Structure formats: structure tokens, C-alpha cells
C-alpha atoms as an extended CHARMM CRD file, in Angstrom:
* protein
*
       212  EXT
         1         1  MET       CA             34.2420000000      -66.0990000000       25.1450000000  PROA      1               0.0000000000
         2         2  ASP       CA             33.9380000000      -65.0430000000       28.9660000000  PROA      2               0.0000000000
         3         3  ILE       CA             31.4600000000      -67.2160000000       30.7620000000  PROA      3               0.0000000000
         4         4  LEU       CA             29.9540000000      -67.5350000000       34.1940000000  PROA      4               0.0000000000
         5         5  ILE       CA             29.0910000000      -70.9270000000       35.3200000000  PROA      5               0.0000000000
         6         6  PHE       CA             28.2700000000      -72.5490000000       39.1320000000  PROA      6               0.0000000000
         7         7  PRO       CA             30.9360000000      -74.6510000000       40.6610000000  PROA      7               0.0000000000
         8         8  THR       CA             28.9590000000      -77.7040000000       41.3830000000  PROA      8               0.0000000000
         9         9  TYR       CA             29.8610000000      -81.3130000000       42.5390000000  PROA      9               0.0000000000
        10        10  PHE       CA             31.9840000000      -82.8090000000       39.6510000000  PROA      10              0.0000000000
        11        11  PRO       CA             30.3000000000      -80.9720000000       36.9680000000  PROA      11              0.0000000000
        12        12  SER       CA             28.3530000000      -82.3050000000       33.8780000000  PROA      12              0.0000000000
        13        13  ILE       CA             29.8980000000      -82.7220000000       30.5850000000  PROA      13              0.0000000000
        14        14  SER       CA             27.8520000000      -79.4490000000       29.5640000000  PROA      14              0.0000000000
        15        15  GLN       CA             29.2660000000      -77.2290000000       31.8460000000  PROA      15              0.0000000000
        16        16  PHE       CA             32.9470000000      -78.7270000000       30.9610000000  PROA      16              0.0000000000
        17        17  VAL       CA             32.1980000000      -78.2090000000       27.2930000000  PROA      17              0.0000000000
        18        18  SER       CA             31.8350000000      -74.2130000000       28.1610000000  PROA      18              0.0000000000
        19        19  ILE       CA             34.4940000000      -74.7710000000       30.0920000000  PROA      19              0.0000000000
        20        20  ALA       CA             36.9330000000      -75.9750000000       27.3200000000  PROA      20              0.0000000000
        21        21  GLN       CA             35.5590000000      -73.7670000000       24.6720000000  PROA      21              0.0000000000
        22        22  ALA       CA             36.2220000000      -70.5650000000       27.1260000000  PROA      22              0.0000000000
        23        23  ASP       CA             38.3470000000      -67.7850000000       26.6940000000  PROA      23              0.0000000000
        24        24  SER       CA             38.0880000000      -66.9600000000       30.4470000000  PROA      24              0.0000000000
        25        25  VAL       CA             35.5980000000      -68.7740000000       33.5280000000  PROA      25              0.0000000000
        26        26  THR       CA             34.2910000000      -66.6410000000       36.3810000000  PROA      26              0.0000000000
        27        27  LEU       CA             32.4600000000      -68.8020000000       38.9280000000  PROA      27              0.0000000000
        28        28  GLU       CA             29.2670000000      -67.7170000000       40.8350000000  PROA      28              0.0000000000
        29        29  VAL       CA             29.9240000000      -67.6920000000       44.3230000000  PROA      29              0.0000000000
        30        30  GLU       CA             27.4540000000      -65.2410000000       45.5190000000  PROA      30              0.0000000000
        31        31  ASP       CA             24.1710000000      -67.2330000000       44.5850000000  PROA      31              0.0000000000
        32        32  ASN       CA             21.4580000000      -68.3130000000       47.1270000000  PROA      32              0.0000000000
        33        33  PHE       CA             21.2460000000      -72.3430000000       47.1200000000  PROA      33              0.0000000000
        34        34  GLN       CA             18.6770000000      -74.0120000000       45.3000000000  PROA      34              0.0000000000
        35        35  LYS       CA             17.5050000000      -77.3410000000       46.0760000000  PROA      35              0.0000000000
        36        36  GLN       CA             17.2570000000      -80.2350000000       43.3130000000  PROA      36              0.0000000000
        37        37  THR       CA             20.2870000000      -79.1630000000       41.4830000000  PROA      37              0.0000000000
        38        38  ASN       CA             23.7840000000      -79.9860000000       40.6090000000  PROA      38              0.0000000000
        39        39  ARG       CA             24.9490000000      -77.7660000000       43.4950000000  PROA      39              0.0000000000
        40        40  ASN       CA             25.5840000000      -80.6080000000       45.6110000000  PROA      40              0.0000000000
        41        41  ARG       CA             24.5790000000      -83.7830000000       43.2890000000  PROA      41              0.0000000000
        42        42  MET       CA             26.0920000000      -85.4740000000       40.1000000000  PROA      42              0.0000000000
        43        43  TYR       CA             25.3240000000      -88.5600000000       38.1770000000  PROA      43              0.0000000000
        44        44  ILE       CA             27.2790000000      -91.6780000000       37.1510000000  PROA      44              0.0000000000
        45        45  TYR       CA             27.0000000000      -94.4950000000       34.8290000000  PROA      45              0.0000000000
        46        46  SER       CA             26.3180000000      -97.4510000000       37.5720000000  PROA      46              0.0000000000
        47        47  PRO       CA             26.0020000000     -101.1240000000       36.6380000000  PROA      47              0.0000000000
        48        48  ASN       CA             22.2230000000     -100.3780000000       37.2010000000  PROA      48              0.0000000000
        49        49  GLY       CA             22.0950000000      -97.6090000000       35.0520000000  PROA      49              0.0000000000
        50        50  LYS       CA             21.7310000000      -94.0130000000       35.5210000000  PROA      50              0.0000000000
        51        51  GLN       CA             22.7140000000      -93.1910000000       39.1520000000  PROA      51              0.0000000000
        52        52  LEU       CA             22.2510000000      -90.0610000000       41.9750000000  PROA      52              0.0000000000
        53        53  LEU       CA             25.4480000000      -89.3540000000       44.0110000000  PROA      53              0.0000000000
        54        54  ASN       CA             23.8400000000      -86.1640000000       46.0010000000  PROA      54              0.0000000000
        55        55  VAL       CA             26.1740000000      -85.0090000000       48.8910000000  PROA      55              0.0000000000
        56        56  PRO       CA             24.4320000000      -84.4160000000       51.9670000000  PROA      56              0.0000000000
        57        57  VAL       CA             23.5970000000      -80.5700000000       53.2200000000  PROA      57              0.0000000000
        58        58  LYS       CA             22.2490000000      -78.5060000000       56.3940000000  PROA      58              0.0000000000
        59        59  HSD       CA             19.7010000000      -76.5640000000       56.1920000000  PROA      59              0.0000000000
        60        60  THR       CA             19.1150000000      -73.9170000000       58.7420000000  PROA      60              0.0000000000
        61        61  SER       CA             15.5700000000      -73.3780000000       60.3600000000  PROA      61              0.0000000000
        62        62  SER       CA             15.4310000000      -69.9600000000       60.1170000000  PROA      62              0.0000000000
        63        63  ALA       CA             13.3040000000      -67.8790000000       57.5540000000  PROA      63              0.0000000000
        64        64  GLY       CA             15.1870000000      -66.7530000000       54.2250000000  PROA      64              0.0000000000
        65        65  HSD       CA             17.6610000000      -68.1670000000       51.7030000000  PROA      65              0.0000000000
        66        66  GLN       CA             20.9270000000      -69.0760000000       52.6400000000  PROA      66              0.0000000000
        67        67  LYS       CA             23.8410000000      -68.6890000000       49.9650000000  PROA      67              0.0000000000
        68        68  THR       CA             25.5760000000      -71.6870000000       48.4330000000  PROA      68              0.0000000000
        69        69  LYS       CA             28.8400000000      -70.6070000000       49.7890000000  PROA      69              0.0000000000
        70        70  ASP       CA             27.3350000000      -70.7180000000       53.6740000000  PROA      70              0.0000000000
        71        71  ILE       CA             25.9320000000      -74.2910000000       53.1090000000  PROA      71              0.0000000000
        72        72  ARG       CA             27.5340000000      -76.8840000000       55.1480000000  PROA      72              0.0000000000
        73        73  ILE       CA             27.7740000000      -80.3450000000       54.7200000000  PROA      73              0.0000000000
        74        74  GLU       CA             25.8100000000      -82.8990000000       57.0150000000  PROA      74              0.0000000000
        75        75  LYS       CA             28.1520000000      -85.0070000000       59.1010000000  PROA      75              0.0000000000
        76        76  ASN       CA             25.9780000000      -87.7560000000       60.2390000000  PROA      76              0.0000000000
        77        77  PHE       CA             25.9060000000      -89.8590000000       56.9880000000  PROA      77              0.0000000000
        78        78  ASP       CA             29.2750000000      -91.3460000000       55.4580000000  PROA      78              0.0000000000
        79        79  TRP       CA             28.4040000000      -90.0870000000       52.1430000000  PROA      79              0.0000000000
        80        80  GLN       CA             32.0650000000      -90.1130000000       51.2310000000  PROA      80              0.0000000000
        81        81  LYS       CA             32.3720000000      -93.7700000000       51.8840000000  PROA      81              0.0000000000
        82        82  LEU       CA             28.9750000000      -94.5530000000       49.4170000000  PROA      82              0.0000000000
        83        83  HSD       CA             30.2660000000      -92.2640000000       47.0160000000  PROA      83              0.0000000000
        84        84  PHE       CA             33.4490000000      -93.3810000000       46.4210000000  PROA      84              0.0000000000
        85        85  LYS       CA             32.2000000000      -97.0600000000       46.4570000000  PROA      85              0.0000000000
        86        86  SER       CA             29.4400000000      -96.5410000000       43.8610000000  PROA      86              0.0000000000
        87        87  LEU       CA             32.1110000000      -94.7530000000       41.4240000000  PROA      87              0.0000000000
        88        88  GLU       CA             34.4460000000      -97.9160000000       41.7950000000  PROA      88              0.0000000000
        89        89  ALA       CA             31.8030000000     -100.6090000000       40.8240000000  PROA      89              0.0000000000
        90        90  ALA       CA             30.5440000000      -98.2260000000       38.1320000000  PROA      90              0.0000000000
        91        91  TYR       CA             34.0120000000      -97.4300000000       36.4300000000  PROA      91              0.0000000000
        92        92  ARG       CA             36.5870000000      -99.8520000000       37.9810000000  PROA      92              0.0000000000
        93        93  SER       CA             36.8150000000     -101.9040000000       34.5310000000  PROA      93              0.0000000000
        94        94  SER       CA             36.2220000000      -98.5910000000       32.2640000000  PROA      94              0.0000000000
        95        95  PRO       CA             39.7630000000      -98.1970000000       30.5050000000  PROA      95              0.0000000000
        96        96  PHE       CA             41.1830000000      -95.1550000000       32.5670000000  PROA      96              0.0000000000
        97        97  PHE       CA             39.7280000000      -95.6070000000       36.2580000000  PROA      97              0.0000000000
        98        98  GLU       CA             43.2180000000      -96.1150000000       37.6830000000  PROA      98              0.0000000000
        99        99  TYR       CA             45.2640000000      -93.4040000000       35.8670000000  PROA      99              0.0000000000
       100       100  TYR       CA             42.7140000000      -91.1280000000       37.1420000000  PROA      100             0.0000000000
       101       101  GLU       CA             42.0980000000      -93.0100000000       41.0110000000  PROA      101             0.0000000000
       102       102  ASP       CA             45.0810000000      -91.4500000000       42.8120000000  PROA      102             0.0000000000
       103       103  GLU       CA             43.9490000000      -87.7750000000       41.5910000000  PROA      103             0.0000000000
       104       104  ILE       CA             40.1500000000      -88.4290000000       42.2760000000  PROA      104             0.0000000000
       105       105  ALA       CA             39.9810000000      -90.8490000000       45.4700000000  PROA      105             0.0000000000
       106       106  PRO       CA             41.8960000000      -88.0230000000       48.0980000000  PROA      106             0.0000000000
       107       107  ILE       CA             38.6950000000      -86.1910000000       48.0020000000  PROA      107             0.0000000000
       108       108  TYR       CA             36.8110000000      -88.8520000000       49.6700000000  PROA      108             0.0000000000
       109       109  PHE       CA             38.9900000000      -89.0310000000       52.5760000000  PROA      109             0.0000000000
       110       110  LYS       CA             38.4960000000      -85.3100000000       53.9000000000  PROA      110             0.0000000000
       111       111  LYS       CA             35.9810000000      -84.1900000000       55.9960000000  PROA      111             0.0000000000
       112       112  HSD       CA             35.2490000000      -80.6910000000       54.2360000000  PROA      112             0.0000000000
       113       113  GLN       CA             32.7540000000      -78.3820000000       56.3900000000  PROA      113             0.0000000000
       114       114  PHE       CA             31.1600000000      -76.1910000000       53.3230000000  PROA      114             0.0000000000
       115       115  LEU       CA             29.5230000000      -77.7470000000       50.3070000000  PROA      115             0.0000000000
       116       116  MET       CA             31.6560000000      -74.7650000000       47.9200000000  PROA      116             0.0000000000
       117       117  ASP       CA             34.9110000000      -75.9040000000       49.1270000000  PROA      117             0.0000000000
       118       118  LEU       CA             34.1000000000      -79.3450000000       47.9900000000  PROA      118             0.0000000000
       119       119  ASN       CA             33.1590000000      -77.9450000000       44.6060000000  PROA      119             0.0000000000
       120       120  MET       CA             36.0340000000      -76.3110000000       44.1100000000  PROA      120             0.0000000000
       121       121  GLU       CA             38.3730000000      -78.9020000000       44.8220000000  PROA      121             0.0000000000
       122       122  ALA       CA             36.3490000000      -81.1770000000       42.7070000000  PROA      122             0.0000000000
       123       123  LEU       CA             36.6120000000      -78.5510000000       39.8150000000  PROA      123             0.0000000000
       124       124  GLN       CA             40.4970000000      -78.1630000000       40.6640000000  PROA      124             0.0000000000
       125       125  ILE       CA             40.8130000000      -82.0230000000       40.4860000000  PROA      125             0.0000000000
       126       126  VAL       CA             38.8290000000      -82.1060000000       36.8600000000  PROA      126             0.0000000000
       127       127  TYR       CA             41.1820000000      -78.9470000000       35.5130000000  PROA      127             0.0000000000
       128       128  LYS       CA             44.3500000000      -80.9690000000       36.4800000000  PROA      128             0.0000000000
       129       129  CYS       CA             42.9870000000      -84.5700000000       34.8410000000  PROA      129             0.0000000000
       130       130  LEU       CA             42.0900000000      -82.4660000000       31.6470000000  PROA      130             0.0000000000
       131       131  GLY       CA             45.4840000000      -80.6140000000       31.3110000000  PROA      131             0.0000000000
       132       132  LEU       CA             44.1410000000      -77.2070000000       31.7920000000  PROA      132             0.0000000000
       133       133  PRO       CA             45.6380000000      -74.5020000000       33.9800000000  PROA      133             0.0000000000
       134       134  PHE       CA             43.2470000000      -73.5830000000       36.7980000000  PROA      134             0.0000000000
       135       135  GLU       CA             42.5450000000      -69.8950000000       36.0340000000  PROA      135             0.0000000000
       136       136  VAL       CA             39.0570000000      -68.7790000000       37.3130000000  PROA      136             0.0000000000
       137       137  ASN       CA             38.1530000000      -65.7100000000       38.8170000000  PROA      137             0.0000000000
       138       138  LYS       CA             35.1810000000      -65.4010000000       41.2360000000  PROA      138             0.0000000000
       139       139  THR       CA             32.1340000000      -62.6770000000       41.4750000000  PROA      139             0.0000000000
       140       140  SER       CA             32.0890000000      -60.6040000000       44.4830000000  PROA      140             0.0000000000
       141       141  GLU       CA             27.9480000000      -59.9020000000       44.1650000000  PROA      141             0.0000000000
       142       142  TYR       CA             25.1460000000      -61.3060000000       42.5130000000  PROA      142             0.0000000000
       143       143  PHE       CA             23.7040000000      -60.3840000000       39.8480000000  PROA      143             0.0000000000
       144       144  HSD       CA             20.1690000000      -61.6880000000       38.0140000000  PROA      144             0.0000000000
       145       145  GLU       CA             21.7310000000      -60.4360000000       34.7460000000  PROA      145             0.0000000000
       146       146  VAL       CA             25.4020000000      -60.0630000000       33.5040000000  PROA      146             0.0000000000
       147       147  PRO       CA             25.4550000000      -58.6780000000       29.9510000000  PROA      147             0.0000000000
       148       148  ASP       CA             29.3300000000      -58.7050000000       30.0060000000  PROA      148             0.0000000000
       149       149  VAL       CA             29.2590000000      -62.4080000000       29.8290000000  PROA      149             0.0000000000
       150       150  ALA       CA             27.9330000000      -65.6720000000       28.3450000000  PROA      150             0.0000000000
       151       151  ASP       CA             25.8150000000      -66.3650000000       31.3100000000  PROA      151             0.0000000000
       152       152  LEU       CA             25.6350000000      -70.6520000000       31.8260000000  PROA      152             0.0000000000
       153       153  ARG       CA             24.2490000000      -70.5920000000       35.2310000000  PROA      153             0.0000000000
       154       154  MET       CA             21.4800000000      -72.6930000000       34.0810000000  PROA      154             0.0000000000
       155       155  LEU       CA             23.9160000000      -75.4730000000       33.3690000000  PROA      155             0.0000000000
       156       156  ALA       CA             23.8780000000      -76.0570000000       37.4300000000  PROA      156             0.0000000000
       157       157  ASN       CA             20.1350000000      -76.9940000000       36.9420000000  PROA      157             0.0000000000
       158       158  GLY       CA             20.1830000000      -80.4920000000       35.0800000000  PROA      158             0.0000000000
       159       159  LYS       CA             16.5470000000      -80.8420000000       34.6460000000  PROA      159             0.0000000000
       160       160  LYS       CA             16.5640000000      -77.8020000000       32.3310000000  PROA      160             0.0000000000
       161       161  ASP       CA             19.8140000000      -78.7580000000       30.4900000000  PROA      161             0.0000000000
       162       162  GLU       CA             18.9090000000      -80.4000000000       27.3160000000  PROA      162             0.0000000000
       163       163  ASN       CA             22.3060000000      -80.3510000000       25.4660000000  PROA      163             0.0000000000
       164       164  GLN       CA             22.9230000000      -83.5350000000       23.2510000000  PROA      164             0.0000000000
       165       165  PHE       CA             25.9770000000      -84.6790000000       22.6840000000  PROA      165             0.0000000000
       166       166  GLU       CA             28.0730000000      -87.1680000000       20.6740000000  PROA      166             0.0000000000
       167       167  GLU       CA             28.2850000000      -90.5180000000       21.7290000000  PROA      167             0.0000000000
       168       168  TYR       CA             31.2060000000      -92.1720000000       23.0410000000  PROA      168             0.0000000000
       169       169  THR       CA             32.0480000000      -95.9120000000       24.6390000000  PROA      169             0.0000000000
       170       170  GLN       CA             30.4570000000      -96.5060000000       27.9760000000  PROA      170             0.0000000000
       171       171  VAL       CA             31.1000000000      -99.5250000000       30.4200000000  PROA      171             0.0000000000
       172       172  PHE       CA             27.6750000000     -100.0000000000       30.2970000000  PROA      172             0.0000000000
       173       173  GLY       CA             26.5680000000      -99.2250000000       27.0750000000  PROA      173             0.0000000000
       174       174  ASP       CA             26.1190000000     -102.6650000000       25.7160000000  PROA      174             0.0000000000
       175       175  LYS       CA             23.1070000000     -103.2270000000       28.8750000000  PROA      175             0.0000000000
       176       176  PHE       CA             21.3460000000      -99.8590000000       28.9120000000  PROA      176             0.0000000000
       177       177  GLY       CA             22.7470000000      -97.9160000000       25.9500000000  PROA      177             0.0000000000
       178       178  TYR       CA             24.2040000000      -94.6670000000       25.7570000000  PROA      178             0.0000000000
       179       179  LEU       CA             23.3610000000      -92.0910000000       28.5930000000  PROA      179             0.0000000000
       180       180  ASN       CA             23.9960000000      -88.4920000000       27.6240000000  PROA      180             0.0000000000
       181       181  ASN       CA             25.1450000000      -85.4190000000       29.7010000000  PROA      181             0.0000000000
       182       182  LEU       CA             26.6690000000      -87.3610000000       33.0580000000  PROA      182             0.0000000000
       183       183  SER       CA             29.1650000000      -86.0550000000       35.1410000000  PROA      183             0.0000000000
       184       184  ILE       CA             32.4970000000      -85.0000000000       33.5660000000  PROA      184             0.0000000000
       185       185  LEU       CA             34.0090000000      -88.3430000000       35.5370000000  PROA      185             0.0000000000
       186       186  ASP       CA             32.2300000000      -90.5100000000       33.4410000000  PROA      186             0.0000000000
       187       187  LEU       CA             33.9230000000      -89.0700000000       30.4350000000  PROA      187             0.0000000000
       188       188  LEU       CA             37.0970000000      -89.1480000000       32.1850000000  PROA      188             0.0000000000
       189       189  PHE       CA             37.2080000000      -92.1570000000       33.0600000000  PROA      189             0.0000000000
       190       190  ASN       CA             36.1470000000      -93.6820000000       29.8330000000  PROA      190             0.0000000000
       191       191  GLU       CA             37.8220000000      -91.3750000000       27.1710000000  PROA      191             0.0000000000
       192       192  GLY       CA             40.7830000000      -90.3620000000       29.3990000000  PROA      192             0.0000000000
       193       193  ARG       CA             43.4120000000      -88.0400000000       27.3110000000  PROA      193             0.0000000000
       194       194  TYR       CA             41.1300000000      -87.9070000000       24.5180000000  PROA      194             0.0000000000
       195       195  ALA       CA             38.3560000000      -85.8860000000       26.9230000000  PROA      195             0.0000000000
       196       196  LEU       CA             39.4930000000      -82.6830000000       26.1910000000  PROA      196             0.0000000000
       197       197  ASP       CA             39.2200000000      -83.0410000000       22.4320000000  PROA      197             0.0000000000
       198       198  TYR       CA             36.1010000000      -84.5490000000       22.8530000000  PROA      198             0.0000000000
       199       199  LEU       CA             34.9080000000      -81.4060000000       25.0270000000  PROA      199             0.0000000000
       200       200  LYS       CA             36.2980000000      -78.8940000000       22.5120000000  PROA      200             0.0000000000
       201       201  ARG       CA             34.3680000000      -79.9380000000       19.5650000000  PROA      201             0.0000000000
       202       202  GLN       CA             31.1020000000      -80.2910000000       20.5800000000  PROA      202             0.0000000000
       203       203  THR       CA             28.2230000000      -77.7450000000       20.2660000000  PROA      203             0.0000000000
       204       204  LEU       CA             26.2000000000      -76.2410000000       23.3530000000  PROA      204             0.0000000000
       205       205  ILE       CA             22.6920000000      -75.0880000000       23.4750000000  PROA      205             0.0000000000
       206       206  ALA       CA             22.8720000000      -71.5920000000       25.3220000000  PROA      206             0.0000000000
       207       207  PRO       CA             21.4620000000      -68.4140000000       25.6590000000  PROA      207             0.0000000000
       208       208  ALA       CA             21.3440000000      -65.8310000000       22.6490000000  PROA      208             0.0000000000
       209       209  ASN       CA             24.4420000000      -63.8780000000       24.5270000000  PROA      209             0.0000000000
       210       210  PHE       CA             26.6030000000      -67.3750000000       24.0540000000  PROA      210             0.0000000000
       211       211  LYS       CA             28.8490000000      -67.4920000000       20.9020000000  PROA      211             0.0000000000
       212       212  LEU       CA             31.3600000000      -70.3720000000       20.7580000000  PROA      212             0.0000000000
């Protein structure tokens, strides 16, 4: 099974379900940036429930679309400090936060210029945490339809992602109940070494050309 996905900011569990069950992964890097998608955001389980962590980006005033790979991160906000503090508040008491902290923390002390570079590093970090070799392809041109692979680019749009997955224990589950399909970090911090097995046994809702 060959899949095509967007490299997003610490991707959703649904994206990693597809990655864990794929024979090959191609990353879409020639798309136009779209607001209100997971390209620059993730959702975590905070002490107050579901929380959005958004990477601020610069938008040019010129007409036309910008490619995601050309999107620059806004430097006037200390978003790295905010995001890492939010992760600590959400997961410091989880079973595996300290186990993965040294892998994840360094990304919040770097000053990435481009969103794509940040997302690619975040993806590599999760691959490493899951014990997966980072073997991916990248697109060289954008195509609206890609008949030769399972097109899962829509998973980057969280509002259109209707996948429901098996429940696992979450830190604040007793307070707010189970929150489905958060960032892969939620699964890692709560399930640790069992995360990959979890991903491999999930079923994904996807387009007609997608087959597990």
C-alpha cells in the first residue's frame, strides 16, 4: 500500500495509522498553504480539555497562493515556549512523557524559519519514537488527482477527518472523557512502546482508492 499525505505539525493519530500500515509514504510538499488545517496546528489533551496549539505563520500581502514549503514562521511570538509549557502541563504526569521528552524538547529550542522544516523534523522525531525507519518520498509537482497511490491528503484537514479510533487511557480521561484523534504525541505519551501496535490495529475511513 502506497500513500500520499501532508507533513503536518506533530500529525494526528489518523495520519500515523495510515503511515504505520503503509508500504511506502510520499509527502506532498508542492501544495498551496490552506488556513484552518493541521499544516500548522495540533490538538492535545490539556487539563482543561481539548487544546489547540497553533504555529503562527507569515502571510504575504501579494495576490495569489503561497506554497506551504514557502511559508515562514512568525518570529514575533514566543510560541515555542508556550507550546512546550502546554505539553508539560498536559502530559508531565503521563506514563511516558519523561521517556520521550529528550527526543521532543529540542525542537522547541530551535528557530526554524520555514513551517515545512519544522513539520519535517516533527515527523522524523515521531518516526524515531515509534521505532520506524524514516523512509519517505517527496512530490516534485502538485497533482489534484493521484491515481497510483492512496490519496490521504484530506487527513490534514481535521474538520473533515471523521475517523474514530479505539479508546486508550488518557491523563484527564476521568474528567472530560475520551478525546479521539488528537496529535500523535497524545498517544505516545500515554501508550509509549505500545503505540505502534495500537496504530497497526486501527481501521481508517478513507477514499475509495484506499485499501488496507
